[in-house]
N, C-alpha and C positions, 0 to 999 in steps of 0.2 A: 792078652798082654798089654794092648794100650791103657785099658781102664785100670791095671795094677799100677802101672808107673804114671798115671794122674793120680790117684789115690795117694801113693807113696810121697809124691811131690806135695799134695795139698796137706798130708799129716807133717812132713818135713817143716813144710812153713809155718804151719800152726805152732809148733814146738820152739821154733826160732822166735816166732814173736811173742811167745809167754816168756822164753828165757829173756828177749830184750827188755819186756815190760818189767820184769823181776829185777833185774840189773839195773834200772833206771830207779825204781823205787827203794833199792837198798843203797845206792850211792849217798855219800855224805851231802848235806845242803850245800856246801860251798862248790863241790865238784861238778863241772859242767857233764851234762848228758852226753853221751857218744851217740853220733849220727850215725844212722845206716842208709842203704838205698833207699828204703822206704820213706825216710824223714826229707828226702830231696824234693821240693817243689817240680821239678822237670821229669823225675822219675815216673814211668807208667808201667802200670802191671802188662805183662803179656796177655794174660788171660783174665778178663774181668771177672768170672764167676769165682775162680780161684783167690783172685786177690779180696773179693769180699768176705769169703768164708775165712782168709787168713788173719783179716784184722780183730784185734782183740775187742772184747765187749765194749770197755773202758780205758781210754788213754789217760795216763797220768799227764796233766798238763802243768809245767813249770811257768811260773810268772818270773818276769824280769825284775831284777832288783833295782830299785830307784837309787840312783846317786845322791849322796848325800849333799845338802844345800849349805852354801856359806851364809854368814850372819847377814850381809846384806839381802839375800834374795828370802831370809827367814822374816827379816823386817817387812819385807812388801807382803809376805804371806799373812802376816799378824793383821792387815788391813784388808783383806778379802772378806767380802759380805758372804757369809753361808746360810743355809737354808733355803726355803722355798721362795722362790722370786718369780711374781708373775710379769708377764711381757705383754707386748701389744698383742691385738688380733686374739685374745684367749689363750694366747700360749703360755708357758711357763717352764722354768727350769729349777733343778735341785743341785746346789752347790753344796758338797760335803767334804771336809777337811779328812785327812787320812791320819788317825792317830798312831799308825805304825811308821809312817814316813814322814815326819813333820815338813812342811811347807809343800805337800802335794795335795791335789785336791780332785775329786771324782766330780763331773758334769753331768747329769742326767736330764735329758729332754726327750721329746716325743721323737723316737727313730734314731736316736744317738745317746753315745756315753763316751765320754773323754776322759783322759788322764792328764790333767794340767799341770804345769809347774810354772813358777813366777818369772819374769822375765824383766831385767832392768830397762828403764824408758829414759829419754833427756826431757819429757814432757812432765813427768811426775803423774802419770796415768796408772795404773794399775794394771798390767799385761799379764795373762797366762796364757802359757802356749802348750798345746799337743803337737810335737813336731811330726811324728808320725802321719796322724790324721790331716795334718794342715790345719787345726782348728785355732782359733784366737779369741780370748775372752778379754774384753776391754773394759775396765772399771772407771766410770768416772763419778765427780762428787752428785750429780743428778740422775745418772741412768748407766747402764750396762748394756752389752750388745755381744752376741756371739756372730763371728765371721768363720767362714769358710775359706782358706786361702787358695786352697787348690782349685776350686771351683770359681773362685771370686764372686761370692755372693753371702748375703747376711741371713744366718739360720735364726736368729732371735734379735729382737730389737725392742729397746724402750724396757728393759727389764729392770727392775728396781726394789730394793730391800727398803724396808720401811725408814731408814736412816735417809737414802737416797729421795725418797717420795718427800719428805721433810725439806730438804735440800731445794728441791724442784720447786716446789710450793713456796718457798721464801723467793726463789729467783723469779717468780712471777711477780710477787709484791713488791720487791727491792731488786730489779734488773741489775746486773751487772754494768758498769760503765762500757761505752763502746768503744771498740778500738779506734776508730776515726770519729771524732768529734765535729759534725758539720756545721753546729752552731756558733763555734768557735770565730772569733774576728780574724784570726790569721788564714782561715780557709775560705772566708766569705769573699765574693768577687765584689769590688768597688766599679760603681759607675760612674 
């Protein structure tokens, strides 16, 4: 009797999961999928074996829709260097623009992938962020770097697009003026 009840529960769970998967795939694209008890992160199945059997073979994953960006953020996105960018210590990253969501970028590196969007700055540096992951991409005239804000460390440094390499080489030949000029008469000490 006990095994009959167990089989009945397993069968009902399988049927419910099939109906739920079917309902999610037949909704209109703008409708939000309904959440059931299985989609809650804290919900734990009471029986591990029956939970594994009841899971559908493939789950339909809905991607979040990126919010459209305003003209200010789109103008920042136009200046982002894309492509394969070599970094220090033999590392590299690949920045690709998303054709489906203007202004958004996918940043891939060894062991990470981030969804980046432009953020305005007061310094003029180009800044992209993945707020969920806590990743920040800073693009300066002569180099770029990727930082993990949550853990307070750099993931990639000295990344450079060919345009940035040209600026860095020019800075070596023609260094920018120092912020504090120690050779001026106003700063020298008279004896």
